[in-house]
Phi, psi and omega in degrees: 000134181198165179289333187305143183238156178246123175266127183299148180292134179229152178289143176281127180211144170076007179258116180253123177247146178264110180253120181239095176290134177237182192260194215264166170294134179270282184007082185294134183281142172283159182303333184275351185253149175291150182232154175221179179221160183204162178228160172229131179232153181240142175222136170269109188270337176212151179214120180241030174091286181276353180202180185199169172244129180241159180216132172254142175234123176256128182233134175276107182263005181259203185243003181235145183297148173254136186263337181199162178214155184212113181253131178237148175200167177247137171253147173294158178304135181098350177245133185208158173276129179257333175201155183213159177218153179068013174198157173265109186253127178228170178213157169232099187067237181265004179263127186243143181228133177238125179246147181298153170286171181295337186258355183231022180279333184274129180233119175288161177306131180085349182276159177220161177219145180237149169227154185229170178202157168262140182229159173250153181094190186231002187283168178242155181288152177218165175058047181294140172227140177238115185053038174094350179239190177286179195240034186252003176116039177276193185254156178212144180303140178260128180220115185296140176284164179295160174283171176285138173292169175292155178300130182297152169248147183251140177212170178051047180282128177235189177299329189230007183206163175207143175260131180245140176223148181209159176280151188291150170277168178239154179199147183292337180250000178101151180269132179270310180195182181230138171265130176260123182248130176248119183053037175088352181249137182291130179244345181195156170235124185229159180260350179257182181255034174207157181200138175253117180267120181248176177075022181277171180261135181298144177064034185237144179270136177226156175232130184240139169226168181224141174237141178265150175235132182268181184290345174270007178069025174270138175260139178266186180291156180287152175288176168296163184260146172242132179268136181227135171241122179292155181282168177072199176095130177239355180240161182278150174293148179292147180246001180079186184258006180260147176285131177231097192244136176235147175271131173250122185269135181300319184279353181296343181286352181267257186299325181281343179052044180246124187234169182303325181299333178299334177294331179279310185293333179279348185083003185286329187300327182280355186245003178245165176246333185217152173233132169260119178273119189237135356229149161279155181267161173239104182239134179053035177076016183225155176281135176219153172292139183274281182263097185294329180295308179296322186291311187216017180235332183301129181272140179246138175281172183299318182286343178269347190269145177301319184278345184082011179246134182284146173289149175252161185294335187249010179286149188289340182217130175230205174068196182300322183298317179292323177294322175295322176300315179295322179298317180294329176293324181279328181231080187297344180285343185283132172254141182242129176246144176267119183261130181244137175113243187086175184306314186284325189255018182279347182300332182286349182290332179300315177291324178299321181294339179285337178216075186300323182295318179294321177299311182299320179295321180294322180293317180294326178296323177291312182298324184260017174308130186299342179288333184218027184299334181277354185278320190257138180252004180169190185226144176237133179251124178243085182262112182244089009215147179298129176057029181205184185251136169232241172295324172233171180254139177247137180233034184284351174108162184300325187269355188297321181292319177298315181297318179295319179296319178297319179296320178296317180295318178300317182289316185274337180073192187272350183273351178250151170280136174230116186227174179212138168271130187227165178300153174242026179282099182269013181286159178293123182075014182276198189293329176296326179285348187278341183223162184274071180292328177295312180294321182292333186297337180295335182265354188243151179284322176193167173250135167270101185275115190280074185276060177202175182063026176295318182225150180180183186284007166295341164258089195299328183265010179086202005289152177296138182201150180294138183280348181224058180293135176287320181229171173286169176203160180299122180096002178300135188293340182212130178293141177085355181266070176199160186298315185299317179293321180295313180296318179298319181294317179296320176299319182294339178269007175095009177280123179298142181303323183291347177263013181243125175251134178281133182269139178234132175266129177270040183204168176241162172241140186212160178242160171239170183071030184258134179249353182252127184284329181272163180300155177101004182277161177276164183216171178247352180165193183278138175292151180298141178226157183297316183248336183204134179300137178088357181224136177211145180294150175302318184300336176273311186296328183300334179257320185282331180209076184299151182301138178245354179187175176228150175207138176054037174081009177223168186261157170223161184218140179233119180216129186063236174245021178256144179231124183236154168230141179194164177269145178244170175307323181293312181290327176296318177302318179292321179294324178293322175299316178298316180299318178294318179297331178276355181075022182289160182283351180147214183210160173222167180216153172241118343220172193308318190290348177282347183279168176288166183295341177255013171064045186288331178286320175300319178299322180293321177295313181299311180295324181288332182266344180287000000 
């Protein structure tokens, strides 16, 4: 059982992209140096008359790694870039230049990277140059980037400072210096293998990594991350004005051995604003607690407990609910919502829609049970899907979701949060069109738009495609199956941008029997997974099958005959930038246990939205 949803495969129709192949990297290689080749292509991915969305893709078509890239082009007068992501874009008059970010400049043979932008006007780019030459696949000197430094160690931690030390990186031309990154942002550049970061906030969680730069000014991959919490502190760290919400699964306390205390030890609790506790069941049209043992009976020892105090046999509340109570005492800024439904338990919503008032009353009775009334700050409904098909099919009608939402708001009033996780099917005539999401939004605080699980090994023979594309791309298996199209459609139906949260999966989807490293290859079935074939946690994939490229704002990886797609701290950072540029209310993720033990994905969401 999980929040993840499967969008049925649909034929691609009506999407016209402008593909402009341009010519090559110039930097001619000397006979003594290795050479590679690359191309740059442009696509107009969306057009709304007065403006458009464009995307450039740089691909290494040679056999030697590329360490950096720089794309230049001219726009006609009246056409301009208004915002960009995954590249630093500048202009001089009508001449535009895009340079790689620190984390996406290196391209292995066969790998590609894309960056996008929103533009005004109607013109198309001309006179493309890639690293100073044309963009059709010429040669450029190959120079390997530095290796990753060792994971930093922390010492001398005080209320306001910490000393970091790491083992040196290696490079064929020598190391010039190191960039020290705190929560993904550079805070210092040093020439030694240690750094003391001062001016920190007492009682605050931080995450540090280090990148090396060689004498050719190339940056290598980041080191592993070290989590640091400064001493002291009586107030909570600021979380900004964006929602940063994570799902905590009731059943995760079993096989996954993931508990509420893990939110503290990973440093994640100080970087989120909300938790959705998943899932309550919907039976006979009413909300009910699902696993009562995990929810409020399981006993925790002192070392397992958030508070450090062991549960007793006769205390009135134990289990996850009591641990969440302790978490809120330690981090008062966190709000907790009880989420009902999900893929497995959505069948009960059809009966609930027949009597919305009775359903809403039953939900409030669960949330306000006197044993845990102080734990929950609201309710989240995950109906997969109103007036459409998920695990089962619902035919309650276009207005049923709006009516149910109105009943919940009437019952819970203005002092509780009332939210919903909803489909991200942006296709024409798809699931967003099946229900009145625009009308229902007036009764809800926000939507968790499930912008993941678009593609996966539920289509066993492929084609391989990223399960969480931010934007469309040439060759995407289904039109409208991407975050940008879903968000645009919801906005067009009258949903305010601030009521939309972008969804991030802390897991990957993968195929096996794949012979093509880039997206679009055929497969023979689902890749092996720890808990389910075709699905694996990020914390596993980052080491077992590291990313080899990016497409449509997310990463993919090819190892052996397996092909995976998943988000990394880098792609999450870019998605958060996009979410802010779109005016969205924030982001949410499924789910905490897929992250690393030091919470690097949560850190990327927090850093990207601040």
